[in-house]
Backbone as CSV, one residue per row, in Angstrom:
resi,resn,N_x,N_y,N_z,CA_x,CA_y,CA_z,C_x,C_y,C_z
1,MET,6.554,-24.330,-10.413,6.761,-23.544,-9.207,6.200,-22.138,-9.428
2,SER,5.326,-21.710,-8.563,4.674,-20.416,-8.696,5.538,-19.322,-8.082
3,THR,5.557,-18.177,-8.749,6.295,-17.034,-8.202,5.344,-16.022,-7.577
4,ALA,4.057,-16.346,-7.570,3.071,-15.440,-6.985,3.320,-15.335,-5.484
5,GLN,3.136,-14.134,-4.965,3.353,-13.899,-3.546,2.023,-14.029,-2.818
6,ASP,2.050,-14.682,-1.675,0.859,-14.951,-0.896,0.561,-13.779,0.037
7,PRO,-0.582,-13.111,-0.150,-0.912,-11.977,0.716,-1.017,-12.340,2.185
8,ALA,-1.281,-13.614,2.479,-1.406,-14.026,3.872,-0.056,-14.049,4.589
9,THR,1.031,-14.236,3.835,2.344,-14.337,4.468,3.325,-13.252,4.027
10,ASP,3.025,-12.565,2.960,3.929,-11.550,2.428,3.317,-10.161,2.622
11,PRO,3.912,-9.336,3.494,3.334,-8.016,3.752,3.262,-7.129,2.512
12,ARG,4.228,-7.256,1.607,4.185,-6.452,0.375,2.991,-6.851,-0.483
13,ALA,2.739,-8.154,-0.571,1.607,-8.637,-1.369,0.292,-8.192,-0.744
14,ARG,0.193,-8.271,0.581,-1.020,-7.817,1.264,-1.226,-6.329,1.039
15,LEU,-0.174,-5.548,1.182,-0.263,-4.108,0.980,-0.663,-3.791,-0.455
16,ALA,-0.089,-4.487,-1.419,-0.441,-4.255,-2.819,-1.923,-4.519,-3.053
17,GLY,-2.450,-5.546,-2.430,-3.880,-5.828,-2.543,-4.728,-4.726,-1.931
18,LEU,-4.287,-4.213,-0.786,-5.017,-3.121,-0.134,-4.972,-1.847,-0.968
19,ILE,-3.823,-1.582,-1.585,-3.708,-0.403,-2.453,-4.634,-0.555,-3.646
20,SER,-4.626,-1.731,-4.253,-5.510,-1.982,-5.394,-6.971,-1.793,-4.995
21,ASP,-7.346,-2.316,-3.838,-8.720,-2.147,-3.347,-9.050,-0.673,-3.140
22,ALA,-8.117,0.073,-2.538,-8.344,1.501,-2.288,-8.510,2.277,-3.591
23,MET,-7.892,1.759,-4.660,-7.987,2.393,-5.978,-9.153,1.830,-6.797
24,ASP,-10.024,1.065,-6.160,-11.142,0.425,-6.843,-10.685,-0.430,-8.017
25,GLY,-9.521,-1.067,-7.862,-9.035,-1.989,-8.878,-8.454,-1.345,-10.126
26,GLN,-8.240,-0.042,-10.110,-7.684,0.632,-11.287,-6.287,0.148,-11.619
27,LEU,-5.589,-0.357,-10.622,-4.260,-0.922,-10.808,-4.242,-2.250,-10.066
28,ALA,-3.863,-3.314,-10.756,-3.857,-4.644,-10.149,-2.731,-4.772,-9.132
29,ALA,-2.954,-5.619,-8.145,-1.943,-5.839,-7.106,-0.626,-6.308,-7.714
30,ALA,-0.691,-7.158,-8.734,0.536,-7.650,-9.378,1.315,-6.507,-10.012
31,ASP,0.604,-5.555,-10.596,1.269,-4.395,-11.198,1.875,-3.491,-10.134
32,ILE,1.194,-3.368,-9.013,1.703,-2.552,-7.908,2.986,-3.153,-7.354
33,LEU,3.028,-4.478,-7.264,4.219,-5.154,-6.741,5.440,-4.960,-7.625
34,THR,5.246,-4.858,-8.920,6.393,-4.726,-9.827,6.751,-3.279,-10.118
35,ALA,5.862,-2.360,-9.788,6.109,-0.948,-10.075,7.097,-0.357,-9.074
36,ARG,7.772,0.661,-9.492,8.687,1.402,-8.623,8.214,2.847,-8.565
37,GLY,8.466,3.478,-7.457,8.080,4.872,-7.293,7.165,5.029,-6.098
38,THR,6.778,6.250,-5.854,5.900,6.548,-4.728,4.473,6.161,-5.077
39,LEU,3.652,6.110,-4.050,2.250,5.778,-4.284,1.595,6.790,-5.217
40,THR,1.911,8.062,-5.048,1.323,9.071,-5.933,1.844,8.925,-7.357
41,GLU,3.097,8.522,-7.513,3.633,8.280,-8.860,2.962,7.083,-9.521
42,LEU,2.454,6.159,-8.704,1.731,5.009,-9.241,0.297,5.366,-9.629
43,GLY,-0.107,6.586,-9.299,-1.452,7.023,-9.654,-2.466,6.875,-8.538
44,VAL,-1.983,6.667,-7.311,-2.892,6.566,-6.177,-3.394,7.979,-5.860
45,SER,-4.689,8.179,-5.992,-5.282,9.497,-5.768,-5.347,9.827,-4.285
46,SER,-5.657,11.063,-3.988,-5.765,11.465,-2.584,-6.913,10.719,-1.899
47,LEU,-8.006,10.478,-2.600,-9.113,9.722,-2.033,-8.690,8.279,-1.750
48,ALA,-7.960,7.679,-2.677,-7.476,6.313,-2.471,-6.490,6.258,-1.302
49,LEU,-5.663,7.292,-1.152,-4.741,7.336,-0.010,-5.505,7.420,1.312
50,LEU,-6.600,8.174,1.329,-7.435,8.239,2.537,-8.024,6.864,2.847
51,ARG,-8.543,6.208,1.815,-9.099,4.864,2.006,-8.021,3.906,2.515
52,LEU,-6.853,3.980,1.906,-5.745,3.111,2.301,-5.346,3.363,3.749
53,ALA,-5.208,4.628,4.116,-4.829,4.969,5.489,-5.854,4.428,6.480
54,ASP,-7.134,4.575,6.184,-8.180,4.049,7.068,-8.053,2.535,7.225
55,THR,-7.840,1.855,6.113,-7.718,0.398,6.148,-6.491,-0.032,6.942
56,LEU,-5.356,0.628,6.704,-4.132,0.275,7.417,-4.259,0.545,8.908
57,GLU,-4.909,1.643,9.259,-5.112,1.954,10.672,-5.987,0.893,11.334
58,ASP,-7.042,0.472,10.628,-7.932,-0.556,11.176,-7.255,-1.916,11.257
59,GLU,-6.591,-2.307,10.183,-6.021,-3.651,10.099,-4.744,-3.825,10.908
60,TYR,-3.913,-2.778,10.946,-2.608,-2.893,11.608,-2.529,-2.135,12.932
61,GLY,-3.561,-1.373,13.263,-3.565,-0.650,14.525,-2.523,0.449,14.611
62,ILE,-2.211,1.046,13.471,-1.232,2.135,13.452,-1.942,3.439,13.122
63,GLU,-1.289,4.544,13.420,-1.813,5.851,13.039,-0.932,6.426,11.948
64,LEU,-1.558,6.828,10.872,-0.850,7.477,9.775,-1.259,8.939,9.749
65,ASP,-0.284,9.804,9.716,-0.541,11.239,9.728,-0.722,11.728,8.292
66,LEU,-1.968,11.950,7.919,-2.249,12.396,6.554,-1.782,13.826,6.308
67,ALA,-1.488,14.550,7.363,-0.965,15.911,7.214,0.538,15.915,6.958
68,ASP,1.173,14.759,7.145,2.613,14.647,6.951,2.915,14.428,5.471
69,PRO,3.626,15.360,4.838,3.943,15.202,3.412,4.725,13.927,3.103
70,ALA,5.425,13.381,4.089,6.194,12.157,3.867,5.285,10.979,3.526
71,PHE,4.058,10.972,4.053,3.129,9.882,3.747,2.879,9.793,2.238
72,TYR,2.830,10.917,1.579,2.532,10.944,0.144,3.743,10.571,-0.706
73,GLN,4.887,10.431,-0.063,6.107,10.026,-0.759,6.483,8.578,-0.478
74,GLU,5.600,7.859,0.205,5.858,6.457,0.518,5.834,5.620,-0.754
75,SER,6.696,4.622,-0.789,6.634,3.608,-1.840,6.007,2.363,-1.214
76,VAL,5.688,1.394,-2.037,5.160,0.139,-1.515,6.163,-0.472,-0.542
77,ASP,7.440,-0.477,-0.926,8.471,-1.064,-0.066,8.610,-0.327,1.262
78,SER,8.641,0.996,1.228,8.838,1.742,2.475,7.624,1.624,3.390
79,LEU,6.434,1.617,2.818,5.237,1.475,3.631,5.134,0.058,4.198
80,ALA,5.465,-0.949,3.411,5.461,-2.333,3.905,6.461,-2.490,5.053
81,ALA,7.616,-1.859,4.928,8.625,-1.931,5.995,8.094,-1.304,7.281
82,ARG,7.369,-0.206,7.154,6.778,0.434,8.348,5.762,-0.484,9.002
83,LEU,4.998,-1.205,8.212,3.982,-2.094,8.760,4.619,-3.291,9.471
84,VAL,5.707,-3.793,8.917,6.374,-4.953,9.501,7.057,-4.591,10.810
85,THR,7.604,-3.386,10.894,8.358,-2.988,12.090,7.502,-2.308,13.143
86,ARG,6.226,-2.225,12.926,5.336,-1.543,13.887,5.319,-2.230,15.202
């Protein structure tokens, strides 16, 4: 029985993949899923956050305010919850 999460059905897994892509693979999606802390604590740079925001806006049709300091304090869980409840 596999414990891997399917990005097609699990928003956290999809988000972790998008974060990894935005970071040019510097951190694997599996590592992002198990890590705790904010995106910046995980080592997501400001450039990667811009890439991530662009992707999320395109894919989910939401607007993320990059001027809002709260965006930089998002965790994978809190950001995934925002995407699910949009």
